[in-house]
Each structure stands twice: as structure tokens, then as C-alpha cells.
C-alpha positions as CSV (number, residue, x, y, z in Angstrom):
1,X,-23.9,-36.8,-23.0
2,X,-21.3,-38.1,-20.8
3,X,-18.3,-38.2,-23.1
4,X,-19.8,-33.9,-23.4
5,X,-19.6,-33.9,-19.3
6,X,-16.3,-35.0,-18.9
7,X,-15.1,-32.5,-21.6
8,X,-16.7,-30.2,-20.3
9,X,-14.9,-31.0,-16.6
10,X,-11.4,-31.6,-18.2
11,X,-11.5,-28.3,-19.9
12,X,-13.1,-26.8,-16.5
13,X,-9.9,-28.9,-14.6
14,X,-7.3,-27.5,-17.3
15,X,-8.6,-23.7,-16.7
16,X,-7.9,-23.9,-13.0
17,X,-4.6,-25.4,-13.5
18,X,-4.1,-22.3,-15.7
19,X,-5.1,-19.7,-13.6
20,X,-3.3,-21.2,-10.1
21,X,-0.3,-21.0,-12.2
22,X,-1.4,-17.4,-13.2
23,X,-1.4,-16.8,-9.8
24,X,1.2,-18.3,-8.7
25,X,3.4,-16.2,-11.0
26,X,2.4,-13.0,-9.8
27,X,2.7,-13.8,-6.4
28,X,6.3,-14.7,-7.2
29,X,6.6,-11.2,-9.4
30,X,5.7,-9.4,-6.1
31,X,8.0,-11.1,-4.4
32,X,11.1,-10.6,-6.7
33,X,10.0,-6.6,-6.4
34,X,10.6,-7.2,-2.6
35,X,13.5,-9.3,-2.7
36,X,14.6,-6.1,-4.9
37,X,14.3,-3.4,-2.5
38,X,15.8,-5.9,0.4
39,X,18.9,-6.4,-1.6
40,X,19.1,-2.4,-2.4
41,X,18.7,-1.5,1.1
42,X,21.3,-3.9,2.6
43,X,23.8,-2.4,-0.3
44,X,22.7,0.7,1.4
45,X,24.0,-0.6,4.5
46,X,27.3,-2.0,3.1
47,X,28.3,1.7,1.7
48,X,27.1,3.4,4.8
49,X,29.8,3.7,7.0
50,X,32.0,5.3,3.8
51,X,29.6,8.2,2.9
52,X,28.8,10.9,4.7
53,X,25.6,10.0,6.4
54,X,23.6,12.6,5.0
55,X,19.8,13.1,3.8
56,X,21.3,14.1,0.1
57,X,22.9,11.1,-0.5
58,X,20.5,8.7,0.9
59,X,17.8,11.2,-1.1
60,X,20.0,10.3,-4.8
61,X,20.4,6.8,-3.4
62,X,17.2,5.8,-3.4
63,X,15.8,7.7,-6.4
64,X,18.3,5.8,-8.8
65,X,17.0,2.7,-6.9
66,X,14.0,3.5,-7.8
67,X,14.9,4.3,-11.1
68,X,16.4,0.8,-11.8
69,X,13.3,-0.8,-10.1
70,X,10.6,0.5,-12.7
71,X,13.3,-0.5,-15.3
72,X,13.6,-4.3,-13.6
73,X,9.6,-4.1,-13.2
74,X,8.9,-2.6,-17.0
75,X,10.9,-6.0,-17.9
76,X,9.1,-8.5,-15.3
77,X,5.6,-7.1,-16.0
78,X,6.6,-8.3,-20.1
79,X,7.1,-11.5,-19.5
80,X,4.6,-12.0,-17.1
81,X,2.2,-10.1,-19.8
82,X,3.6,-12.7,-22.6
83,X,2.8,-15.6,-20.2
84,X,-0.8,-14.4,-19.4
85,X,-1.0,-13.3,-23.7
86,X,-3.8,-10.9,-22.7
87,X,-3.6,-7.4,-21.2
88,X,-2.0,-7.0,-17.5
89,X,-4.2,-4.9,-14.9
90,X,-0.7,-3.1,-13.7
91,X,-1.3,-1.2,-17.5
92,X,-4.4,0.1,-16.4
93,X,-4.7,4.1,-17.0
94,X,-3.2,5.7,-13.8
95,X,-1.4,2.6,-12.1
96,X,2.1,3.4,-12.5
97,X,2.0,7.3,-12.2
98,X,-0.3,6.6,-8.9
99,X,2.7,4.4,-7.3
100,X,5.6,6.9,-8.6
101,X,3.9,9.7,-6.6
102,X,3.4,7.1,-3.7
103,X,7.4,6.5,-3.9
104,X,8.1,10.3,-4.7
105,X,5.4,11.1,-1.0
106,X,7.1,9.1,1.3
107,X,10.9,10.2,-0.2
108,X,10.1,14.1,0.7
109,X,8.8,12.8,3.4
110,X,11.1,10.5,4.8
111,X,14.5,11.8,3.3
112,X,13.9,15.7,3.4
113,X,11.1,16.4,6.1
114,X,11.3,14.5,9.4
115,X,15.6,14.3,9.3
116,X,15.4,18.2,9.1
117,X,12.7,18.7,11.7
118,X,14.1,21.2,14.5
119,X,13.1,18.5,17.6
120,X,15.6,17.9,20.4
121,X,16.5,14.3,18.9
122,X,19.2,12.8,17.8
123,X,20.2,13.2,14.0
124,X,21.1,9.7,13.8
125,X,17.4,8.9,15.3
126,X,15.6,11.3,12.7
127,X,17.7,10.0,10.4
128,X,16.3,6.3,10.8
129,X,12.7,7.1,11.8
130,X,12.5,9.1,8.2
131,X,14.1,6.0,6.4
132,X,11.0,4.1,8.4
133,X,8.4,6.4,7.7
134,X,10.0,6.5,3.9
135,X,9.2,2.7,3.2
136,X,6.1,2.8,5.1
137,X,4.2,5.4,3.5
138,X,5.5,4.5,0.1
139,X,4.5,0.6,-0.1
140,X,1.2,1.7,2.3
141,X,0.1,4.0,-0.8
142,X,1.0,1.3,-3.6
143,X,-0.8,-1.2,-1.5
144,X,-3.9,1.4,-0.8
145,X,-3.8,1.7,-4.8
146,X,-4.0,-2.1,-5.2
147,X,-7.0,-3.0,-2.8
148,X,-8.8,0.2,-4.7
149,X,-8.3,-1.1,-8.4
150,X,-7.4,-4.8,-8.1
151,X,-9.1,-6.1,-4.9
152,X,-9.6,-9.7,-6.1
153,X,-5.7,-9.8,-5.5
154,X,-5.9,-10.4,-2.3
155,X,-3.0,-8.3,-1.3
156,X,-2.7,-9.2,2.5
157,X,1.2,-10.7,2.2
158,X,2.4,-6.9,1.6
159,X,1.0,-5.9,5.0
160,X,3.8,-6.8,7.4
161,X,6.5,-4.5,4.2
162,X,4.7,-1.5,5.5
163,X,3.1,-2.4,9.2
164,X,6.7,-3.6,10.8
165,X,8.5,-1.0,9.5
166,X,5.4,2.3,10.7
167,X,5.3,0.4,13.9
168,X,9.1,0.8,14.3
169,X,8.8,4.7,14.1
170,X,8.4,5.5,18.0
171,X,11.0,2.8,19.1
172,X,13.8,4.2,16.5
173,X,13.5,7.9,18.1
174,X,15.2,6.9,20.9
175,X,17.5,4.5,19.4
176,X,20.3,7.3,19.4
177,X,23.3,6.0,17.3
178,X,22.4,3.0,16.5
179,X,18.8,3.7,15.3
180,X,19.9,3.2,11.8
181,X,21.1,-0.5,12.0
182,X,18.3,-0.9,14.1
183,X,15.5,0.9,11.4
184,X,17.6,-1.5,9.0
185,X,16.6,-4.7,10.5
186,X,13.0,-3.5,11.1
187,X,12.6,-3.2,7.6
188,X,14.8,-6.5,6.2
189,X,12.5,-7.8,8.8
190,X,9.4,-6.7,7.0
191,X,10.2,-7.2,3.5
192,X,11.4,-11.0,4.3
193,X,8.2,-11.8,5.9
194,X,6.2,-10.4,3.4
195,X,8.2,-12.8,0.8
196,X,8.1,-15.3,2.3
197,X,4.4,-14.7,2.5
198,X,4.2,-14.2,-1.2
199,X,6.1,-17.7,-2.2
200,X,4.3,-19.5,0.5
201,X,0.8,-18.4,-1.1
202,X,2.3,-19.1,-4.6
203,X,3.2,-22.5,-3.8
204,X,-0.2,-22.8,-2.4
205,X,-2.2,-22.0,-4.9
206,X,-0.2,-24.8,-7.5
207,X,-0.4,-27.2,-4.8
């Protein structure tokens, strides 16, 4: 009897350790996706001075970036699914479509609607506000979907990635010619906090 209880306890401990490692793997995967977007954004700022700062170029750049993101995500998700040896929740019907719609809506509002507003505001300030709106709306929509479908995942780590950029929108409108640079630092700050938080949570789950 004592032996059976010991075996059950050992099995439970083993399953708990496996679950902790899977949670850590998922959190590190999400951290990787935000690291990818951080790289894409920084690359945008590297080439920004050498191209015409137009909403059209920006929209094309981010559309290509999203296509690359979904391609890389599919590869990482396959590896995660293989690690878990079961169907991953992200394969649930409509998840990919809703995330795509979220980013498309953010792109339309941020890169077309806001920069073309007929208001007495510096064009670069409007572009920066559009950029912050694009990031905020897209990631907020993605976070809402995860909260609705996968509440048990507890994606609180994602909040800084859209909350900090959205808080910066009113300030970007008054930044003048330096607004795009400032907006870039705001997004980088939000993403960096999210990446750090996810990695901290991942190591904490297996610690």
C-alpha cells in the first residue's frame, strides 16, 4: 500500500514537472515572437532615414513582416506541438483568422486612417501616432482573443506590449519631427518589458 502511494506521488511529481516545462516552452515561444517584432521594428528604424517616410512604404513593410511572422510562427508552433505530443490550443478554429484580422485592422487604422487625417498636426506626429495605434490595436486584439479562448494561459505578460504604446499616443501628437524616434523607443520599451516578463515567468515555472 505504501509502495503504491509512493508510485502515485512520484507519477504526479513527474507530470507536474512535465507540465511546468510545457508552460515554460509556451512562454518562451511567445517571448520569441515579441523579440521577432522588436527586430523588425529596429530594422525599420535602420532603413527609415534612407527611404521616403510614407504611409505606403510603411504599410508594405509591415505587411511583409506579418507574412514572415506567420511563417516563422507556424514552424515554432509545429515544434511546440511535437514537444507536447498533442494538439496545440492555437490550432483551434478561427484563432489564426482572428489574429490576422486584428493585425489587418491595426494596419488600416494605424497606417492609412490616422496618417491621412485632415488635422493641424505635424505629418510625422500623425505617422508616429498611427504607428503606436497600429501596435496597440493589433496586440490588444490578439490578447483579447487569447483571454477569451485560453484564459487559463494567463497572458498578463502581454499587457505592457500594448498598454505602453497606447499610453504614448497623446504625447506623440506633440512631439513634432522627433515623434517617430520617440514612438520607436516607446514600443521597444513595452516589448522589452513583455519579453523579460515572459522569460521570467518561464524560468519561474520550472524553478
